[in-house]
C-alpha positions in Angstrom: 67.2 46.4 159.8 68.7 46.6 156.3 66.6 47.9 153.5 65.6 45.4 150.8 67.2 45.7 147.3 64.7 46.6 144.7 64.7 47.0 140.9 65.4 50.6 139.7 62.6 50.4 137.1 60.0 50.2 140.1 60.9 53.9 140.7 60.3 55.7 137.3 61.3 59.1 138.6 64.7 57.9 140.0 65.2 55.8 136.9 64.9 58.9 134.7 67.3 60.8 137.1 69.9 58.1 136.7 69.3 57.7 132.9 69.8 61.4 132.3 73.0 61.4 134.4 74.3 58.3 132.4 73.7 60.3 129.1 75.5 63.2 130.5 78.5 61.1 131.5 78.7 58.8 128.5 79.4 59.1 124.8 76.3 57.0 124.0 74.5 59.6 122.0 77.6 60.9 120.4 78.5 57.5 118.9 75.0 57.0 117.7 74.9 60.5 116.1 78.2 59.8 114.3 76.7 56.6 112.9 73.5 58.5 111.9 75.5 61.3 110.3 78.1 59.1 108.4 76.5 55.7 107.7 72.8 55.7 108.3 72.0 57.4 104.9 73.4 54.5 103.0 71.6 52.0 105.3 68.2 53.6 104.7 68.8 54.6 101.1 66.2 52.3 99.7 63.3 52.9 102.2 60.3 54.8 100.9 61.5 55.0 97.3 58.8 56.4 95.0 56.4 56.9 97.9 54.5 60.1 98.7 54.4 59.1 102.4 57.0 57.4 104.5 56.0 55.6 107.7 58.4 55.4 110.6 57.8 53.5 113.9 60.1 54.3 117.0 59.8 51.5 119.6 60.8 53.0 123.0 61.5 56.4 121.6 62.3 58.0 124.9 62.7 61.8 124.8 63.3 61.8 121.0 67.0 62.8 120.8 67.9 60.2 118.4 64.5 59.9 116.7 64.9 63.5 115.4 68.5 62.9 114.1 67.1 59.8 112.2 64.2 61.9 110.9 66.5 64.6 109.6 68.4 62.0 107.5 65.2 60.5 106.1 64.1 64.1 105.2 67.5 64.7 103.5 67.0 61.5 101.3 63.3 62.3 100.5 62.9 66.1 100.7 59.4 67.3 101.0 57.9 63.8 101.4 55.2 63.4 104.2 56.5 61.3 107.1 54.3 59.7 109.7 56.4 59.1 112.8 54.8 57.0 115.4 56.4 56.6 118.8 55.8 53.8 121.4 57.0 55.0 124.8 55.5 53.9 128.2 57.1 56.7 130.2 54.9 59.8 130.3 57.8 62.0 131.4 59.8 61.0 128.4 56.9 61.7 126.0 56.5 65.2 127.5 60.2 65.9 126.9 59.9 64.5 123.3 56.9 66.8 122.6 58.9 69.8 123.9 61.9 68.8 121.8 59.6 68.7 118.7 58.1 72.1 119.5 61.7 73.5 119.6 62.9 71.9 116.4 62.5 73.5 113.0 61.9 71.8 109.6 59.4 69.3 110.9 56.4 70.8 108.9 56.2 67.6 106.8 56.3 65.2 109.8 53.3 64.0 111.6 53.9 62.8 115.2 51.7 60.2 117.0 52.6 59.1 120.5 51.5 55.9 122.1 52.0 55.8 125.8 52.3 52.1 126.1 55.0 49.3 126.0 55.8 47.3 122.9 53.7 44.4 124.1 50.7 46.6 124.9 51.0 48.2 121.4 51.1 44.7 119.8 48.2 43.5 121.9 46.1 46.6 121.0 46.9 46.3 117.3 45.9 42.6 117.4 42.6 43.5 119.2 41.8 46.2 116.7 42.8 43.8 113.9 45.3 46.3 112.6 48.7 45.6 111.0 50.0 48.8 109.5 53.2 48.4 107.5 56.3 50.6 108.1 59.2 51.7 106.0 61.6 52.1 109.0 61.3 50.7 112.5 63.9 51.4 115.2 64.5 50.1 118.7 67.1 51.9 120.6 68.2 50.3 123.9 64.7 48.9 124.6 64.9 45.1 124.3 65.8 44.8 128.0 62.1 45.7 128.8 60.4 43.0 126.9 59.3 39.6 128.1 60.1 37.7 124.9 62.8 39.1 122.7 62.4 36.8 119.8 58.5 37.3 119.7 59.0 41.1 119.9 61.5 41.1 117.0 59.4 38.7 115.0 56.2 40.8 115.5 57.8 44.1 114.4 59.8 42.4 111.6 56.4 41.2 110.3 55.4 44.9 109.9 58.2 45.8 107.5 57.4 47.0 104.0 59.4 45.2 101.1 62.3 47.6 101.1 62.1 48.6 104.8 64.6 48.2 107.6 64.3 47.2 111.3 67.3 48.9 113.3 68.2 47.7 116.8 70.8 49.6 118.8 71.8 47.6 122.0 74.6 47.1 124.4 77.4 45.2 122.8 78.5 41.7 123.7 82.0 43.2 124.1 81.0 45.8 126.5 81.5 46.2 130.3 77.9 45.5 130.7 78.3 42.0 129.4 81.0 41.3 132.0 79.3 42.9 134.9 75.8 41.5 134.3 76.8 38.0 133.3 78.6 37.7 136.6 76.3 39.5 139.0 72.8 39.5 137.4 71.6 36.8 139.9 72.6 39.2 142.7 70.8 42.2 141.3 67.0 42.6 142.1 65.8 42.2 138.5 62.1 41.6 138.0 59.9 40.9 134.9 60.2 44.6 134.0 63.8 44.4 133.1 66.0 41.6 131.8 69.7 42.0 130.8 70.7 40.8 127.3 73.5 41.9 125.1 73.9 42.0 121.3 75.5 38.6 121.5 72.3 37.2 122.8 70.3 39.1 120.1 72.6 37.7 117.3 72.0 34.2 118.6 68.2 34.8 118.5 68.4 36.3 115.0 70.5 33.3 113.7 68.2 30.8 115.2 65.2 32.6 113.6 67.0 32.8 110.2 66.7 36.5 109.9 69.1 38.4 107.7 71.0 41.3 109.3 74.1 43.5 109.2 76.1 44.4 112.3 77.9 47.5 113.1 80.0 48.1 116.3 79.9 51.5 117.9 82.6 52.6 120.4 81.4 54.3 123.6 82.4 54.9 127.2 80.9 56.0 130.4 82.8 58.1 133.0 82.2 56.3 136.3 85.0 58.1 138.3 82.4 59.6 140.7 81.3 56.0 141.8 84.6 55.8 143.6 84.2 59.0 145.5 82.6 58.3 148.9 79.4 60.2 149.4 79.1 61.4 145.8 75.5 61.8 144.8 76.3 61.3 141.1 78.4 58.3 141.9 75.4 56.7 143.8 73.1 57.4 141.0 75.4 55.9 138.4 75.8 52.9 140.4 72.0 52.5 140.5 72.0 52.6 136.7 74.9 50.2 136.3 73.2 47.7 138.7 69.5 48.5 137.9 69.1 48.7 141.6 67.3 51.5 143.5 69.8 53.0 146.0 72.3 50.3 145.5 74.9 51.9 147.8 72.5 51.9 150.7 70.8 48.5 150.1 73.3 46.1 148.7 75.0 43.7 151.1 78.5 45.1 151.9 80.2 42.1 150.3 78.3 42.4 147.0 79.0 46.2 146.9 82.7 45.5 147.5 82.7 42.9 144.7 81.0 45.1 142.2 83.2 48.1 142.9 86.3 45.8 142.3 84.7 44.4 139.1 84.1 47.9 137.7 87.9 48.7 138.0 88.9 45.6 136.1 90.0 45.9 132.5 87.2 43.7 131.3 84.8 46.5 132.4 86.7 49.7 132.4 90.0 51.5 131.6 91.7 54.2 133.6 92.7 57.1 131.5 93.8 60.7 132.4 92.8 60.1 136.0 89.3 58.8 135.0 87.7 55.4 135.2 86.0 54.9 131.9 83.4 52.1 131.7 83.2 50.2 128.4 79.8 51.2 127.0 80.2 49.9 123.5 77.1 49.4 121.5 76.0 47.2 118.5 73.8 48.5 115.8 71.9 45.7 114.0 70.1 46.3 110.7 67.5 43.6 109.9 66.2 43.1 106.4 62.6 42.3 105.6 
């Protein structure tokens, strides 16, 4: 009997395995780093002006790679200022990696880290129960809005926590990416559950416009090498297919016709381009800066 398809997020260990392979095969972090290096200082120039302490909240901070890059830019703008960096991250394994990365990084003497092993919704519920509403100078959400039940409510809540000169930064899959094409066409065939819902920056823009929130949009070019997905029996290819479809063991559990259609779709120019013998999936990102 065929195995049932199930959502990748129901297997945290396999999800992490696929995610790390995705980062290894994509330019996701490189394009973010370039933005942080070249453009972020101007974006966050006004935060924390004249303050002795700057408060930063990372929502879905993962293993901290991008968080530490962002922190280095805040430190450069405000040398010597004390920084409280709180991290909301539900995956215990990611928090362990984050703490290890902090321990290996120099020049963090003026940064105090606090980790909250919980989801954004759990954090909001706890703060509400404790009647706390701490304000933040910078809040960032990197590739995490797929995992919330109500995107507008989540954005509204964290937006309400911004200080007067603060910024809320969202980095998310672009509405021009291959993800948009693949997921708009096949989302009803993938085993999504309440833990993971696909949206793109196009959806987020519509939400922000309807809510009347002010924002700036930056497009970041990125690709993902999915060549191994087309090599029969490739372990990496199977893991990347899991990540692309958010399905645990997609190659083994997807109906043959669905697998065939997805493989065909991934080669189409709306999703990928072939360059130097490689199949490069369009992994473009949008970076959205929301004003108080």
